[in-house]
Each structure stands twice: as C-alpha cells, then as structure tokens.
C-alpha positions in Angstrom: 15.9 -19.5 21.5 14.5 -21.2 18.4 14.5 -24.8 19.6 16.8 -27.8 18.9 19.4 -27.6 16.2 20.6 -30.8 14.5 22.9 -31.7 11.6 20.9 -32.5 8.5 21.7 -34.4 5.4 24.4 -33.0 3.1 25.7 -30.9 6.0 22.7 -28.6 6.1 21.8 -27.3 9.5 18.2 -27.8 10.4 16.6 -25.7 13.2 13.2 -26.4 14.6 11.0 -23.3 15.1 7.4 -23.2 15.9 6.7 -20.1 13.7 8.7 -19.0 10.8 7.7 -15.6 9.4 8.7 -14.5 5.9 9.1 -10.7 5.7 9.8 -8.1 8.4 7.3 -5.6 7.3 4.3 -4.4 9.4 2.4 -7.7 8.8 5.1 -10.1 9.7 6.2 -8.0 12.7 2.6 -7.8 13.9 2.4 -11.6 13.9 5.7 -12.0 15.6 4.7 -9.5 18.3 1.6 -11.6 19.1 3.2 -15.0 19.8 5.3 -16.0 22.8 9.0 -15.0 22.9 11.3 -17.7 21.6 8.8 -19.4 19.4 9.2 -17.2 16.3 11.9 -16.5 13.7 11.4 -13.6 11.2 13.4 -13.9 8.0 13.9 -10.7 6.0 15.6 -10.7 2.6 16.5 -7.0 2.8 19.2 -5.5 5.0 16.6 -3.4 6.9 13.2 -4.2 8.3 10.1 -2.3 7.3 9.1 -3.5 3.8 7.5 -0.6 2.0 7.2 1.3 5.3 10.9 2.3 5.3 11.8 5.9 5.9 14.6 7.9 4.3 16.2 10.8 6.1 18.3 13.1 3.8 19.5 16.7 4.2 16.9 17.4 6.9 14.0 15.9 4.9 12.1 12.8 6.1 10.4 10.7 3.4 8.8 7.3 3.4 9.2 5.0 0.4 5.8 6.4 -0.5 3.0 8.2 1.3 2.2 5.9 4.2 -0.4 7.5 6.4 -2.1 5.4 9.0 -5.9 5.4 9.0 -7.2 3.6 12.1 -10.7 2.1 12.5 -9.6 0.3 15.8 -8.7 3.1 18.2 -7.2 0.6 20.6 -4.5 -0.3 18.0 -3.7 3.3 17.4 -3.4 4.0 21.1 -1.1 1.0 21.6 1.3 1.8 18.8 1.4 5.5 19.6 2.2 4.7 23.2 5.1 2.5 22.1 6.5 5.4 20.1 6.7 7.7 23.1 8.2 10.2 23.5 8.2 10.7 19.7 5.9 13.4 18.4 2.8 11.9 16.7 0.1 14.0 15.1 -3.5 13.1 14.4 -4.3 15.0 11.3 -7.6 15.9 9.5 -6.7 15.4 5.9 -6.9 18.0 3.2 -7.0 16.2 -0.1 -7.5 18.0 -3.4 -7.8 17.4 -7.1 -5.9 19.4 -9.8 -8.4 20.7 -12.2 -8.0 23.3 -15.0 -5.3 25.3 -13.3 -6.8 25.2 -9.8 -7.7 22.9 -6.9 -11.1 21.3 -6.2 -12.0 19.1 -3.2 -11.8 15.4 -3.2 -13.7 13.2 -3.9 -14.5 14.3 -7.4 -18.0 12.8 -7.6 -19.2 14.7 -4.5 -17.7 18.0 -5.7 -18.8 18.4 -9.3 -20.5 21.7 -8.3 -16.9 23.1 -8.1 -16.3 22.5 -11.8 -16.9 25.2 -14.5 -20.6 25.5 -15.3 -20.7 23.4 -18.5 -18.6 20.6 -17.1 -20.8 20.6 -14.0 -24.0 20.3 -16.1 -22.5 17.5 -18.1 -21.7 15.6 -14.9 -25.0 16.2 -13.3 -27.1 15.3 -16.3 -25.1 12.1 -16.9 -25.3 11.2 -13.3 -29.1 11.5 -13.3 -29.6 9.7 -16.6 -27.0 7.0 -16.0 -28.0 3.4 -16.9 -29.7 2.1 -13.8 -30.6 -1.4 -14.9 -27.1 -2.6 -15.9 -25.2 -4.9 -13.7 -21.5 -4.0 -14.3 -19.1 -6.8 -15.2 -15.8 -5.0 -14.5 -14.4 -2.0 -12.7 -14.5 0.5 -15.6 -18.2 -0.3 -16.3 -19.0 0.0 -12.6 -17.7 3.6 -12.6 -20.0 4.6 -15.5 -23.0 2.7 -14.1 -22.6 4.3 -10.6 -21.7 7.8 -11.6 -22.5 8.4 -15.3 -20.2 8.8 -18.3 -19.0 12.4 -17.6 -17.8 11.8 -14.0 -16.2 8.6 -15.2 -14.5 10.0 -18.2 -13.4 13.3 -16.6 -11.8 11.8 -13.4 -12.5 8.3 -12.3 -11.3 6.5 -15.4 -8.1 8.5 -16.3 -7.0 8.8 -12.6 -7.4 5.0 -12.0 -5.8 4.1 -15.3 -2.8 6.2 -14.3 -2.7 4.5 -10.8 -3.1 0.9 -12.0 -1.3 1.4 -15.3 -3.7 -1.0 -17.0 -7.1 -1.1 -18.8 -9.7 -0.9 -16.0 -11.9 -3.4 -17.8 -9.5 -6.1 -16.6 -10.2 -5.4 -13.0 -13.0 -6.8 -10.8 -16.0 -4.6 -10.0 -15.0 -4.5 -6.3 -11.2 -4.2 -7.0 -10.9 -1.4 -4.4 -13.5 -2.7 -1.9 -14.4 -0.3 0.9 -11.6 2.1 -0.1 -13.4 3.4 -3.2 -15.3 6.6 -2.3 -18.8 5.6 -3.3 -21.6 8.2 -3.2 -25.2 8.0 -4.3 -27.0 10.7 -6.2 -28.7 12.2 -3.1 -25.3 12.4 -1.3 -23.8 14.1 -4.3 -26.5 16.7 -4.6 -26.7 17.3 -0.8 -22.9 18.0 -0.9 -23.7 21.1 -3.1 -25.0 22.9 0.0 -23.7 20.9 3.0 -20.1 19.8 2.3 -19.3 16.3 3.7 -16.3 14.7 2.1 -15.7 12.2 4.9 -14.2 8.9 3.9 -12.3 6.0 5.4 -9.2 8.2 5.7 -10.8 11.4 6.9 -8.1 11.5 9.6 -4.7 10.0 9.7 -1.9 9.5 12.2 1.7 10.3 11.3 4.9 10.3 13.5 7.5 12.9 13.1 10.1 10.3 12.3 8.2 8.8 9.4 6.3 5.5 8.9 9.3 3.5 10.1 8.3 4.5 13.7 5.3 2.2 13.4 7.7 -0.6 12.3 10.0 0.0 15.2 7.1 0.1 17.6 6.2 -3.4 16.6 9.8 -4.7 16.4 10.9 -3.1 19.6 9.0 -5.6 21.8 10.5 -8.7 20.1 13.1 -10.7 21.9 16.7 -10.3 20.6 17.5 -12.7 17.8 13.9 -12.9 16.6 14.6 -11.0 13.3 17.3 -12.1 10.8 17.9 -9.6 8.0 19.6 -10.4 4.6 18.3 -14.0 4.9 15.7 -14.7 2.2 13.6 -17.8 2.1 14.4 -19.4 -1.3 12.4 -22.6 -1.1 9.7 -24.2 1.1 9.4 -28.0 1.3 5.7 -28.4 2.0 5.7 -32.1 2.8 8.6 -31.9 5.3 7.6 -28.4 6.5 11.1 -27.0 6.0 12.1 -23.4 5.0 15.3 -23.2 3.0 17.5 -20.1 3.1 21.1 -19.6 1.7 22.3 -20.3 5.2 20.3 -23.1 6.6 17.2 -25.4 6.6 14.6 -24.6 9.2 11.8 -27.0 10.2 8.6 -25.2 11.2 5.2 -26.0 12.7 3.7 -23.0 10.9 5.2 -20.7 8.3 3.5 -17.2 7.9 4.4 -15.6 4.6 3.9 -11.9 3.7 5.7 -12.2 0.4 3.7 -11.5 -2.8 1.4 -14.5 -3.3 2.9 -15.6 -6.7 6.4 -15.5 -5.1 5.2 -17.8 -2.4 3.7 -20.2 -4.9 7.0 -20.4 -6.7 8.9 -20.9 -3.4 6.7 -23.9 -2.5 6.7 -25.4 -6.0 2.9 -25.7 -5.8 1.6 -26.3 -9.4 -0.3 -23.2 -10.5 -1.2 -21.1 -13.5 0.5 -17.7 -13.2 -1.8 -15.9 -15.6 -4.4 -14.8 -13.0 -1.7 -12.7 -11.2 -1.0 -9.3 -12.5 0.1 -6.0 -10.9 1.8 -2.7 -11.7 4.8 -0.9 -10.4 5.0 2.6 -8.9 8.0 4.9 -9.3 8.2 7.2 -6.3 10.2 10.4 -6.4 10.8 12.1 -3.0 11.8 15.7 -3.6 13.0 18.4 -1.2 13.0 22.1 -2.1 14.6 25.2 -0.5 11.2 26.8 0.5 7.5 26.3 0.9 5.0 25.6 -1.9 1.2 25.3 -1.6 -0.1 25.5 2.0 -2.5 23.2 3.8 -2.8 20.4 1.2 -1.7 17.0 2.3 -2.0 15.2 -1.0 -3.5 15.8 -4.4 -4.9 13.6 -7.2 -3.9 14.4 -10.8 -6.1 12.8 -13.4 -4.8 14.6 -16.5 -3.1 12.2 -18.9 -0.6 14.9 -20.0 0.9 15.0 -16.5 3.0 12.0 -15.8 2.1 11.4 -12.1 -1.2 10.4 -10.6 -0.6 11.8 -7.1 1.6 14.3 -5.3 1.8 14.6 -1.5 3.2 17.3 0.8 5.0 16.1 3.9 5.8 19.7 4.9 2.1 20.5 5.4 1.7 17.8 8.0 4.2 19.3 10.5 4.4 22.9 9.2 7.9 22.6 7.9 9.5 25.7 6.2 10.7 23.8 3.1 8.5 22.0 0.6 8.9 18.2 0.9 7.1 16.1 -1.8 6.4 12.6 -2.8 5.4 12.1 -6.4 3.9 8.7 -7.7 4.0 7.4 -11.2 2.2 4.2 -12.2 4.0 1.9 -14.6 3.3 -1.5 -16.2 5.2 -4.3 -14.5 6.6 -5.1 -17.9 8.4 -1.7 -18.1 12.1 -2.2 -17.3 13.1 1.1 -15.8 16.8 1.8 -16.6 18.8 4.6 -15.0 18.3 6.8 -18.1 14.5 6.2 -18.0 14.4 7.3 -14.3 16.4 10.4 -15.0 14.1 11.3 -17.9 11.1 10.8 -15.7 12.6 12.9 -12.9 13.0 15.8 -15.4 9.4 15.3 -16.6 8.2 15.3 -13.0 9.9 18.6 -12.3 8.5 20.1 -15.5 5.0 18.9 -14.7 5.3 20.3 -11.2 6.2 23.7 -12.8 3.2 23.4 -15.2 1.0 23.0 -12.1 2.6 26.0 -10.3 3.7 23.8 -7.4 7.3 24.5 -8.3 8.1 28.0 -9.4 11.6 29.4 -8.7 12.2 26.8 -6.1 15.6 25.1 -5.9 15.7 21.3 -5.6 18.1 20.6 -2.7 17.6 16.8 -2.0 16.0 13.9 -3.7 15.4 10.1 -3.5 13.6 7.6 -5.6 12.3 4.0 -5.3 10.4 1.6 -7.4 7.7 -0.4 -5.6 7.2 -3.7 -7.3 4.6 -5.0 -6.9 2.7 -1.8 -6.0 -1.1 -2.3 -6.8 -2.3 -5.8 -7.4 -4.8 -6.2 -10.2 -7.8 -7.9 -8.5 -9.9 -10.1 -10.7 -12.4 -12.9 -10.2 -9.8 -15.4 -11.4 -7.2 -14.1 -9.0 -9.6 -14.1 -6.0 -10.7 -17.6 -6.8 -7.1 -18.9 -7.3 -5.8 -17.2 -4.1 -8.6 -18.8 -2.0 -8.0 -22.3 -3.5 -4.2 -22.1 -3.1 -4.4 -20.7 0.4 -6.5 -23.7 1.5 -3.9 -26.1 0.0 -1.0 -24.3 1.7 -2.7 -24.1 5.1 -3.0 -27.9 5.0 0.8 -27.9 5.1 1.1 -25.3 7.8 1.8 -22.4 5.4 -0.3 -19.2 5.8 -0.2 -16.3 3.5 -1.3 -12.9 4.8 -1.0 -9.1 4.2 -1.7 -6.9 1.2 0.5 -8.9 -1.1 0.3 -12.2 0.7 -3.5 -12.1 0.3 -3.3 -10.4 -3.1 -5.8 -7.7 -2.2 -6.3 -4.0 -1.5 -6.2 -3.2 2.2 -4.9 -0.7 4.7 -1.8 -1.2 6.9 -4.1 -1.4 9.9 -6.0 -4.3 8.2 -2.7 -6.1 7.9 -2.1 -5.8 11.7 -5.6 -7.0 12.4 -5.2 -10.0 10.1 -1.8 -10.9 11.5 -3.0 -10.8 15.1 -6.1 -12.8 14.3 -4.0 -15.6 12.6 -1.7 -15.7 15.6 -4.5 -16.0 18.0 -6.1 -18.7 16.0 -2.9 -20.8 15.7 -2.2 -20.4 19.4 -5.7 -21.4 20.3 -5.6 -24.4 18.0 -2.6 -25.8 19.7 -3.9 -25.2 23.2 -7.3 -26.8 22.5 
C-alpha cells in the first residue's frame, strides 16, 4: 500500500511513501486521517499509539497519563469525534475548578475571586490591583503577572502556582508564554465578579469519554487503512537532501515527512546545524491514585499554589462520572535536569499521600490502586529566542519536505483540538499544492 519497494545500497530496503508521519499521537493520526488511504505511513516508537493521550485501566479505575479533557472551539470536530466513538458513553461537562486556600476551597480563577479571600488578603489584592504600575511594558512572564494584576495577586497565587507548574524562574519565559490559555481579566471584570460571578474561560466545558482519552485516539485511528500505523519503529535519522527517513528496520523515501516529535529531537534527527540553548522544558511526574471510597464531591480539578505542598494540581476522575470511589491524578512539576530514580519516585509518592492528608482530601481512605508516569517533555518554556529559532528552522525543513506540527513539534502551548486543526490544515494544503 505504500508504493514501490526497491533494494537500496548496503542491503537497506527503501520504500517510497508520499507521506511519512512521525508519531501516532492525536496530531499524527489527525493528519493521517485527512489524506487518502494508501498514501501515508505512521511510524510510532512506542508499542502503543496515543502519545500522552494513553489511558490506563487498573482494578476498575480508568486513568489517563494525565488529565486530558477536551475543550472544543469547533463544534463540528467535537460532533465528528463523538460520533466515531458511538456507542461509548461521552459526557459534556461544565467544569468545577477550585483553588486550595487556607484550608478551604475558593473558585478559579484566583484573580476574579479575590473577594472570597479573608478580609486582609482581599484588601491587599484589591489595593495592589488598583495601584499596579500601568505605564510599564512587561519584558517577561513574571513581570507581566505583576503589571496586569498587582503584586499581591501575583505573589499569592500566580507566581507560586506557575513556578510549580513550569519548574523554572518565570522571568525566563516570554510574556505570552501561555497565549489565549492564560485567564486574563481586567479590573472592571474582577470587581464585577464580586456581585455577578462569571468564571468562564476557554475550558468552561469539556468533553470526556467513559473509556478515557484513548477513545479520541481510537476514533482517529479507527478510520485508517490496515497497515497505516507501525508501532515500535522509531525514526532515528532523516536525510533531508535525499528525503529519506531511516528506522532500525528500513529506509523510507518520502515526498513529505510530518513530524510530531519534540522540535529539538527533530533537529537532531535531521542533523540540521542548530544552537540547542533556546530550547528548554520541564518534566511532570503524574501519580494516578485509586481509593476505596469517595472524597470531595463535585470538584473536577483543583490548583494548589502553596510551595509546602509538592503538587500543583489534583484532579478527580470520579466526579466526572459519579463513581463511588475516589480516583485522582496528581501532577508534580520537575526540572528536566532532575533524574528521577525509583527511590525518588517512591519518596514523592509518600509525600503526595501525606500532602493529600494535610488538605483533607485523603482521611481514613485506603489506597487500592496506583500508577505513575513521567511526561518528558511536559511544558515547553516559550521564549522569544525559541519562537524565533522554531520559525527559522521550520522554514528550512519545509524546503526539504519536512513539516513539524503539534504542541511539541511547534514548541508551543496549545490544546489537543488545536493540534487536530493544525494537522488537518497542513494535510489540506499539501494535497492542494500537488493538485494545483
């Protein structure tokens, strides 16, 4: 199905394929789903498809590698994917997101709900918000937080929470590192929220299938022709001049190669000369935990800014489907330079359980199932230098028929739906270019 096969030099088998896709996650599969059958080969290094949208089923609990809840801006994409999952049960949920604060919960986002804080903290936030520096043009992410919201809101929540998430000094990040995903609010909106609560954001609602995020992956993969996906076959080198992808099994000539691999990884595979210093990221250690009975009701996920608590976010799968046992994901940001050994992970697991007890989420619950995974990379650290270098190198690669897309392929912050939109747009453009 992938075109003519010939015997290459040194005995290597060279296959000719119009489109080679690196990575069988949502982005790669969305591209493959858009092009004609028989013209695409998807190569996945792992033994399973899905990328970070894999789902783990253990002892009756269903966990994703991390909390992957789909927030759709394009209702036609949502309808299409949900229809492909039939008859699986899929819920559209209005989120309930909270913040852990002084032994209780307040509503998210913090900056629009400062009136829920104790009186003195509320006054600090309100005064600093009103008298914030208005004539300063911020030069980095941390400075932006203070300029937009004042020192108290920044210091109490926005800085510590994001430092825990990114595991880095926020002054290293670009002002717009989170793009449209940052919950901006002006002073009028914040004050109006005191009387008329409106905590709407890009993810006010989310869609989630009963079988976990892998159902979206299967919805995309299910329409592909047999033999389109090859697992446990990593691309180890890309010859740009000859347009050949090299795997441990074979050499594959391509017209176009679409990579969803982390952008620095792609640069190394191609041998394109580059400075690696603009590229930085952090890891996230995720613990999935199943307990013998329920915990807090209604909450879908919660933000934890306190530095003395080891995780930055905890989510409750059981509150999506009304399960009778507490099912959590817990996320810990770590530097990419941290080498997490088994003993380190075990110590962090014990710390997580203790911190959950300190918050009152776990009381006399019994842990009955667990799973952990390290996401590496997790959050890319977006800077002016990284954005400039990505744009420059993408143009050079495209001249050789190599296109890098997706959250990690574009080295950006985006939603899973954004990846689908980007992949389909690229497929449409490449198909149109050839037919023109």
